C-alpha positions as a Markdown table, in Angstrom:
| # | Residue | x | y | z |
|---|---|---|---|---|
| 1 | Unk | 0.1 | 38.9 | 71.9 |
| 2 | Unk | 3.8 | 39.7 | 71.2 |
| 3 | Unk | 3.5 | 38.9 | 67.6 |
| 4 | Unk | 1.3 | 41.9 | 67.0 |
| 5 | Unk | 4.1 | 44.4 | 66.5 |
| 6 | Unk | 5.5 | 42.3 | 63.7 |
| 7 | Unk | 2.8 | 43.4 | 61.2 |
| 8 | Unk | 4.0 | 47.0 | 60.8 |
| 9 | Unk | 7.6 | 45.7 | 60.9 |
| 10 | Unk | 7.0 | 43.3 | 58.0 |
| 11 | Unk | 5.2 | 46.0 | 56.0 |
| 12 | Unk | 8.2 | 48.3 | 56.7 |
| 13 | Unk | 10.6 | 45.7 | 55.4 |
| 14 | Unk | 8.5 | 45.2 | 52.3 |
| 15 | Unk | 8.4 | 48.9 | 51.6 |
| 16 | Unk | 12.2 | 49.3 | 52.3 |
| 17 | Unk | 13.2 | 46.5 | 50.1 |
| 18 | Unk | 10.7 | 47.6 | 47.5 |
| 19 | Unk | 12.8 | 50.7 | 46.9 |
| 20 | Unk | 15.6 | 48.6 | 45.8 |
| 21 | Unk | 13.6 | 46.7 | 43.1 |
| 22 | Unk | 12.3 | 47.8 | 39.8 |
| 23 | Unk | 11.3 | 45.2 | 37.2 |
| 24 | Unk | 11.6 | 42.3 | 39.6 |
| 25 | Unk | 9.0 | 41.0 | 42.1 |
| 26 | Unk | 10.3 | 40.3 | 45.6 |
| 27 | Unk | 8.4 | 38.7 | 48.5 |
| 28 | Unk | 10.8 | 39.0 | 51.4 |
| 29 | Unk | 10.1 | 37.7 | 54.9 |
| 30 | Unk | 12.4 | 38.7 | 57.8 |
| 31 | Unk | 11.2 | 36.2 | 60.3 |
| 32 | Unk | 12.9 | 33.5 | 62.3 |
| 33 | Unk | 13.5 | 32.9 | 66.0 |
| 34 | Unk | 15.9 | 32.0 | 68.9 |
| 35 | Unk | 16.8 | 28.5 | 69.9 |
| 36 | Unk | 18.8 | 28.0 | 73.1 |
| 37 | Unk | 18.1 | 24.3 | 73.5 |
| 38 | Unk | 21.5 | 23.0 | 72.4 |
| 39 | Unk | 24.7 | 24.0 | 74.1 |
| 40 | Unk | 28.3 | 23.2 | 73.1 |
| 41 | Unk | 31.0 | 23.9 | 75.6 |
| 42 | Unk | 34.8 | 23.7 | 75.4 |
| 43 | Unk | 36.6 | 23.4 | 78.7 |
| 44 | Unk | 39.9 | 25.2 | 78.9 |
| 45 | Unk | 42.6 | 23.5 | 81.0 |
| 46 | Unk | 44.4 | 26.8 | 81.4 |
| 47 | Unk | 48.0 | 27.6 | 80.7 |
| 48 | Unk | 51.1 | 29.3 | 82.1 |
| 49 | Unk | 51.1 | 33.0 | 81.1 |
| 50 | Unk | 54.9 | 32.9 | 80.9 |
| 51 | Unk | 54.8 | 30.2 | 78.2 |
| 52 | Unk | 54.8 | 31.4 | 74.6 |
| 53 | Unk | 51.4 | 31.0 | 73.0 |
| 54 | Unk | 49.4 | 31.2 | 76.2 |
| 55 | Unk | 46.5 | 33.6 | 75.8 |
| 56 | Unk | 45.3 | 35.3 | 78.9 |
| 57 | Unk | 41.6 | 35.9 | 78.8 |
| 58 | Unk | 39.6 | 37.9 | 81.4 |
| 59 | Unk | 36.4 | 36.0 | 82.1 |
| 60 | Unk | 33.1 | 37.4 | 81.1 |
| 61 | Unk | 31.7 | 36.2 | 84.4 |
| 62 | Unk | 33.0 | 34.0 | 87.2 |
| 63 | Unk | 30.6 | 32.1 | 89.4 |
| 64 | Unk | 31.3 | 30.3 | 92.6 |
| 65 | Unk | 31.1 | 26.5 | 92.1 |
| 66 | Unk | 29.1 | 25.9 | 95.2 |
| 67 | Unk | 26.4 | 28.3 | 93.9 |
| 68 | Unk | 26.0 | 26.1 | 90.8 |
| 69 | Unk | 25.2 | 23.1 | 92.9 |
| 70 | Unk | 21.4 | 23.2 | 93.4 |
| 71 | Unk | 21.7 | 21.2 | 96.7 |
| 72 | Unk | 23.5 | 24.1 | 98.4 |
| 73 | Unk | 20.6 | 26.5 | 97.8 |
| 74 | Unk | 23.0 | 29.4 | 97.4 |
| 75 | Unk | 21.9 | 32.3 | 95.2 |
| 76 | Unk | 24.0 | 32.4 | 92.1 |
| 77 | Unk | 25.8 | 35.6 | 92.0 |
| 78 | Unk | 28.9 | 36.6 | 89.9 |
| 79 | Unk | 32.2 | 36.8 | 91.7 |
| 80 | Unk | 33.7 | 39.0 | 89.0 |
| 81 | Unk | 34.3 | 39.3 | 85.3 |
| 82 | Unk | 33.9 | 42.0 | 82.6 |
| 83 | Unk | 30.2 | 41.3 | 82.3 |
| 84 | Unk | 29.5 | 40.6 | 86.0 |
| 85 | Unk | 27.1 | 43.6 | 86.5 |
| 86 | Unk | 25.1 | 42.7 | 83.4 |
| 87 | Unk | 25.0 | 39.0 | 84.4 |
| 88 | Unk | 23.9 | 39.8 | 88.0 |
| 89 | Unk | 20.9 | 41.7 | 86.7 |
| 90 | Unk | 19.6 | 38.5 | 85.1 |
| 91 | Unk | 20.9 | 36.0 | 87.7 |
| 92 | Unk | 17.4 | 34.5 | 88.0 |
| 93 | Unk | 18.0 | 33.1 | 84.5 |
| 94 | Unk | 20.1 | 30.4 | 86.1 |
| 95 | Unk | 17.0 | 29.0 | 87.8 |
| 96 | Unk | 14.9 | 29.2 | 84.6 |
| 97 | Unk | 17.5 | 27.3 | 82.6 |
| 98 | Unk | 17.8 | 24.7 | 85.4 |
| 99 | Unk | 14.1 | 24.2 | 86.1 |
| 100 | Unk | 12.6 | 24.1 | 82.6 |
| 101 | Unk | 13.2 | 21.3 | 80.0 |
| 102 | Unk | 15.7 | 22.2 | 77.3 |
| 103 | Unk | 13.1 | 21.6 | 74.6 |
| 104 | Unk | 11.3 | 24.7 | 75.9 |
| 105 | Unk | 14.2 | 27.1 | 75.2 |
| 106 | Unk | 12.9 | 28.7 | 72.0 |
| 107 | Unk | 10.8 | 31.6 | 70.7 |
| 108 | Unk | 9.4 | 31.9 | 67.2 |
| 109 | Unk | 7.9 | 35.3 | 66.3 |
| 110 | Unk | 6.2 | 34.6 | 63.0 |
| 111 | Unk | 2.7 | 35.9 | 62.0 |
| 112 | Unk | 2.0 | 32.5 | 60.3 |
| 113 | Unk | 2.9 | 30.6 | 63.5 |
| 114 | Unk | 0.8 | 32.4 | 66.1 |
| 115 | Unk | 0.0 | 29.1 | 67.8 |
| 116 | Unk | 3.6 | 28.4 | 68.7 |
| 117 | Unk | 5.3 | 31.7 | 69.5 |
| 118 | Unk | 6.8 | 30.6 | 72.8 |
| 119 | Unk | 6.6 | 27.7 | 75.3 |
| 120 | Unk | 3.9 | 28.3 | 77.8 |
| 121 | Unk | 6.1 | 28.0 | 80.9 |
| 122 | Unk | 9.0 | 29.9 | 79.4 |
| 123 | Unk | 6.6 | 32.7 | 78.5 |
| 124 | Unk | 5.9 | 33.3 | 82.2 |
| 125 | Unk | 9.6 | 34.1 | 82.9 |
| 126 | Unk | 11.8 | 37.1 | 82.4 |
| 127 | Unk | 14.1 | 34.9 | 80.2 |
| 128 | Unk | 11.2 | 34.4 | 77.8 |
| 129 | Unk | 10.5 | 38.1 | 77.6 |
| 130 | Unk | 14.2 | 38.8 | 76.9 |
| 131 | Unk | 14.2 | 36.2 | 74.1 |
| 132 | Unk | 11.0 | 37.6 | 72.5 |
| 133 | Unk | 12.5 | 41.2 | 72.7 |
| 134 | Unk | 15.7 | 40.0 | 71.1 |
| 135 | Unk | 13.9 | 38.1 | 68.4 |
| 136 | Unk | 11.9 | 41.2 | 67.5 |
| 137 | Unk | 15.2 | 43.2 | 67.6 |
| 138 | Unk | 16.7 | 40.7 | 65.2 |
| 139 | Unk | 14.0 | 41.4 | 62.6 |
| 140 | Unk | 14.6 | 45.2 | 63.0 |
| 141 | Unk | 18.3 | 44.8 | 62.6 |
| 142 | Unk | 18.0 | 42.6 | 59.5 |
| 143 | Unk | 15.6 | 45.1 | 57.9 |
| 144 | Unk | 18.1 | 47.9 | 58.7 |
| 145 | Unk | 21.0 | 46.1 | 57.2 |
| 146 | Unk | 19.1 | 45.1 | 54.1 |
| 147 | Unk | 17.9 | 48.6 | 53.4 |
| 148 | Unk | 19.6 | 50.0 | 50.2 |
| 149 | Unk | 20.6 | 53.1 | 52.1 |
| 150 | Unk | 22.7 | 51.0 | 54.4 |
| 151 | Unk | 26.3 | 50.2 | 53.2 |
| 152 | Unk | 25.6 | 46.5 | 53.7 |
| 153 | Unk | 22.2 | 46.5 | 52.0 |
| 154 | Unk | 23.6 | 48.6 | 49.1 |
| 155 | Unk | 26.4 | 46.1 | 48.5 |
| 156 | Unk | 23.8 | 43.2 | 48.6 |
| 157 | Unk | 21.4 | 44.7 | 46.2 |
| 158 | Unk | 24.0 | 46.1 | 43.8 |
| 159 | Unk | 25.7 | 42.7 | 43.5 |
| 160 | Unk | 22.4 | 40.8 | 43.2 |
| 161 | Unk | 21.1 | 43.1 | 40.4 |
| 162 | Unk | 24.5 | 43.1 | 38.7 |
| 163 | Unk | 24.2 | 39.3 | 38.6 |
| 164 | Unk | 20.6 | 39.4 | 37.3 |
| 165 | Unk | 21.4 | 41.9 | 34.6 |
| 166 | Unk | 18.8 | 42.4 | 32.0 |
| 167 | Unk | 17.2 | 38.9 | 32.3 |
| 168 | Unk | 13.4 | 39.0 | 33.0 |
| 169 | Unk | 14.0 | 37.0 | 36.3 |
| 170 | Unk | 11.3 | 37.1 | 39.0 |
| 171 | Unk | 13.2 | 37.4 | 42.3 |
| 172 | Unk | 11.5 | 36.0 | 45.4 |
| 173 | Unk | 13.5 | 35.4 | 48.6 |
| 174 | Unk | 12.7 | 34.6 | 52.2 |
| 175 | Unk | 15.1 | 36.3 | 54.6 |
| 176 | Unk | 14.9 | 34.3 | 57.8 |
| 177 | Unk | 17.4 | 33.9 | 60.6 |
| 178 | Unk | 17.8 | 32.1 | 63.9 |
| 179 | Unk | 19.9 | 33.0 | 66.9 |
| 180 | Unk | 21.5 | 30.0 | 68.4 |
| 181 | Unk | 24.4 | 29.4 | 70.9 |
| 182 | Unk | 27.9 | 29.5 | 69.6 |
| 183 | Unk | 30.6 | 27.4 | 71.2 |
| 184 | Unk | 31.1 | 28.6 | 74.8 |
| 185 | Unk | 34.6 | 28.4 | 76.4 |
| 186 | Unk | 34.8 | 27.8 | 80.1 |
| 187 | Unk | 37.4 | 27.1 | 82.8 |
| 188 | Unk | 37.1 | 25.7 | 86.3 |
| 189 | Unk | 39.5 | 26.7 | 89.0 |
| 190 | Unk | 39.4 | 24.7 | 92.3 |
| 191 | Unk | 39.2 | 26.2 | 95.7 |
| 192 | Unk | 42.6 | 27.6 | 96.9 |
| 193 | Unk | 43.5 | 28.0 | 100.6 |
| 194 | Unk | 46.5 | 29.9 | 101.9 |
| 195 | Unk | 48.6 | 28.9 | 104.9 |
| 196 | Unk | 46.7 | 31.3 | 107.1 |
| 197 | Unk | 43.2 | 30.3 | 106.0 |
| 198 | Unk | 40.7 | 28.7 | 108.3 |
| 199 | Unk | 38.3 | 25.9 | 107.5 |
| 200 | Unk | 35.6 | 28.2 | 106.3 |
| 201 | Unk | 37.7 | 30.9 | 104.7 |
| 202 | Unk | 37.0 | 31.8 | 101.1 |
| 203 | Unk | 33.6 | 30.2 | 100.9 |
| 204 | Unk | 31.8 | 33.5 | 100.8 |
| 205 | Unk | 33.0 | 34.2 | 97.3 |
| 206 | Unk | 35.8 | 36.6 | 98.1 |
| 207 | Unk | 38.2 | 35.0 | 100.5 |
| 208 | Unk | 37.2 | 37.5 | 103.2 |
| 209 | Unk | 38.7 | 35.5 | 106.0 |
| 210 | Unk | 42.2 | 35.7 | 104.6 |
| 211 | Unk | 44.0 | 39.0 | 104.7 |
| 212 | Unk | 46.5 | 38.2 | 101.9 |
| 213 | Unk | 43.7 | 37.2 | 99.5 |
| 214 | Unk | 45.1 | 33.7 | 99.1 |
| 215 | Unk | 41.8 | 32.0 | 100.0 |
| 216 | Unk | 39.7 | 31.7 | 96.9 |
| 217 | Unk | 36.6 | 29.6 | 96.4 |
| 218 | Unk | 36.3 | 27.2 | 93.5 |
| 219 | Unk | 34.9 | 29.0 | 90.5 |
| 220 | Unk | 33.5 | 28.5 | 87.0 |
| 221 | Unk | 34.8 | 31.1 | 84.6 |
| 222 | Unk | 32.9 | 31.8 | 81.3 |
| 223 | Unk | 35.6 | 32.9 | 79.0 |
| 224 | Unk | 33.7 | 33.2 | 75.8 |
| 225 | Unk | 30.0 | 32.9 | 75.1 |
| 226 | Unk | 29.3 | 33.9 | 71.4 |
| 227 | Unk | 25.9 | 33.8 | 69.8 |
| 228 | Unk | 25.5 | 32.5 | 66.3 |
| 229 | Unk | 23.1 | 33.7 | 63.6 |
| 230 | Unk | 22.1 | 31.1 | 61.1 |
| 231 | Unk | 20.2 | 31.3 | 57.8 |
| 232 | Unk | 16.8 | 29.5 | 57.7 |
| 233 | Unk | 18.0 | 26.7 | 55.5 |
| 234 | Unk | 21.0 | 25.9 | 57.7 |
| 235 | Unk | 18.9 | 25.9 | 60.9 |
| 236 | Unk | 16.1 | 23.8 | 59.3 |
| 237 | Unk | 18.6 | 21.0 | 58.7 |
| 238 | Unk | 20.7 | 21.3 | 61.9 |
| 239 | Unk | 18.6 | 23.1 | 64.5 |
| 240 | Unk | 16.7 | 21.3 | 67.3 |
| 241 | Unk | 13.5 | 23.0 | 66.3 |
| 242 | Unk | 14.1 | 22.8 | 62.6 |
| 243 | Unk | 10.5 | 21.8 | 62.0 |
| 244 | Unk | 9.4 | 25.3 | 62.9 |
| 245 | Unk | 11.8 | 26.7 | 60.3 |
| 246 | Unk | 10.8 | 24.0 | 57.7 |
| 247 | Unk | 7.1 | 24.8 | 58.1 |
| 248 | Unk | 7.7 | 28.5 | 57.6 |
| 249 | Unk | 10.1 | 27.8 | 54.8 |
| 250 | Unk | 7.3 | 25.8 | 53.1 |
| 251 | Unk | 5.0 | 28.8 | 53.3 |
| 252 | Unk | 7.6 | 31.1 | 51.8 |
| 253 | Unk | 8.1 | 28.6 | 48.9 |
| 254 | Unk | 4.4 | 28.6 | 48.2 |
| 255 | Unk | 4.4 | 32.4 | 48.0 |
| 256 | Unk | 7.5 | 32.3 | 45.7 |
| 257 | Unk | 6.1 | 29.7 | 43.3 |
| 258 | Unk | 7.4 | 30.5 | 39.8 |
| 259 | Unk | 10.3 | 32.6 | 40.9 |
| 260 | Unk | 13.8 | 32.2 | 39.5 |
| 261 | Unk | 15.5 | 29.4 | 41.5 |
| 262 | Unk | 19.0 | 30.4 | 40.4 |
| 263 | Unk | 18.3 | 34.0 | 41.6 |
| 264 | Unk | 17.2 | 32.6 | 45.0 |
| 265 | Unk | 20.4 | 30.6 | 45.4 |
| 266 | Unk | 22.5 | 33.7 | 44.5 |
| 267 | Unk | 20.6 | 35.8 | 47.0 |
| 268 | Unk | 21.2 | 33.1 | 49.7 |
| 269 | Unk | 24.9 | 33.2 | 48.9 |
| 270 | Unk | 25.1 | 37.0 | 49.0 |
| 271 | Unk | 23.2 | 37.2 | 52.2 |
| 272 | Unk | 25.5 | 34.6 | 53.8 |
| 273 | Unk | 28.6 | 36.5 | 52.7 |
| 274 | Unk | 27.6 | 40.1 | 53.0 |
| 275 | Unk | 24.7 | 40.4 | 55.5 |
| 276 | Unk | 25.0 | 37.5 | 58.0 |
| 277 | Unk | 28.4 | 38.5 | 59.4 |
| 278 | Unk | 27.2 | 42.1 | 60.1 |
| 279 | Unk | 24.0 | 40.7 | 61.6 |
| 280 | Unk | 25.9 | 38.3 | 63.9 |
| 281 | Unk | 28.2 | 41.1 | 64.9 |
| 282 | Unk | 25.2 | 43.2 | 66.0 |
| 283 | Unk | 23.8 | 40.4 | 68.1 |
| 284 | Unk | 27.2 | 39.9 | 69.8 |
| 285 | Unk | 28.1 | 43.5 | 70.3 |
| 286 | Unk | 25.1 | 45.8 | 70.1 |
| 287 | Unk | 23.6 | 47.1 | 73.4 |
| 288 | Unk | 20.2 | 46.1 | 72.0 |
| 289 | Unk | 21.1 | 42.4 | 72.6 |
| 290 | Unk | 22.9 | 42.9 | 75.9 |
| 291 | Unk | 20.1 | 41.2 | 78.0 |
| 292 | Unk | 20.0 | 38.2 | 75.7 |
| 293 | Unk | 23.8 | 37.8 | 76.0 |
| 294 | Unk | 23.5 | 38.1 | 79.8 |
| 295 | Unk | 20.8 | 35.5 | 80.0 |
| 296 | Unk | 23.0 | 33.2 | 77.8 |
| 297 | Unk | 25.9 | 33.6 | 80.2 |
| 298 | Unk | 23.7 | 31.8 | 82.8 |
| 299 | Unk | 22.7 | 29.2 | 80.2 |
| 300 | Unk | 26.4 | 28.4 | 79.7 |
| 301 | Unk | 27.3 | 29.0 | 83.4 |
| 302 | Unk | 25.6 | 25.9 | 84.7 |
| 303 | Unk | 21.9 | 26.6 | 84.4 |
| 304 | Unk | 20.5 | 23.9 | 82.1 |
| 305 | Unk | 23.9 | 23.3 | 80.6 |
| 306 | Unk | 26.0 | 20.2 | 80.6 |
| 307 | Unk | 26.5 | 18.6 | 84.0 |
| 308 | Unk | 29.7 | 19.8 | 85.5 |
| 309 | Unk | 32.0 | 18.1 | 88.0 |
| 310 | Unk | 32.4 | 20.5 | 90.9 |
| 311 | Unk | 35.9 | 19.9 | 92.3 |
| 312 | Unk | 37.2 | 21.8 | 95.4 |
| 313 | Unk | 33.9 | 23.5 | 96.2 |
């Protein structure tokens, strides 16, 4: 059902890109997906702020370690961080990432793949809805950036046609991208107890039993959680669900039979250099993708991520 709005979007993309072409045929396709199945984490050991070269980073979100242990049955709630409010609104994402298998963490909004848009169980969750909404937004953002009236699109088309020149080349390119996790950076701080703390002080997430604030529970701090946008070809070779990309890529190649292969390679290179950085910046900074980023904080913050040792809970 959620693939229905793509039809006018694809037609809009075709019409928009059609304004940038004259003597050359283009069959663009701004389709792709989101794959959260694979997660790469770097653990920071911390450093002394007084030492030169030590970078002080305020966490995006801090979560009490005990809440990340499913045996405690504590509701996962942010203790703090610059994105604590946003993360708290999607705290149930933690349970989704924890309960469902990692090979279900994908969405694939493509009209030619209507039989595999989203995993059945993931589709029943708010996380699944967030991912579908973000995937649709990705297609809108890509179409906007590629429009010749946009500064990025103008640079792309101008350079491509300058390269083509007067040659009677038939241009045909499939613009497909996938959002995947970037490398998340995290740090663990053990529980700290001051001299005046009792046995249970600090276990409520705020050190409420210690007047001087020296009682702090053990916490996981998500310092960085970037999202990465990949071109179809790169994802098809490296992504966990590359077979979805490969199938769609095969359909695009069939439509583009007889097109200038050198022009396709050039368009790929230009898209990688000019458009992809802007698209990735939108995914990581635009309010339109805020809920996806918040859900991803819980993916990295223990839910379905790598198993963490939980010292000093």
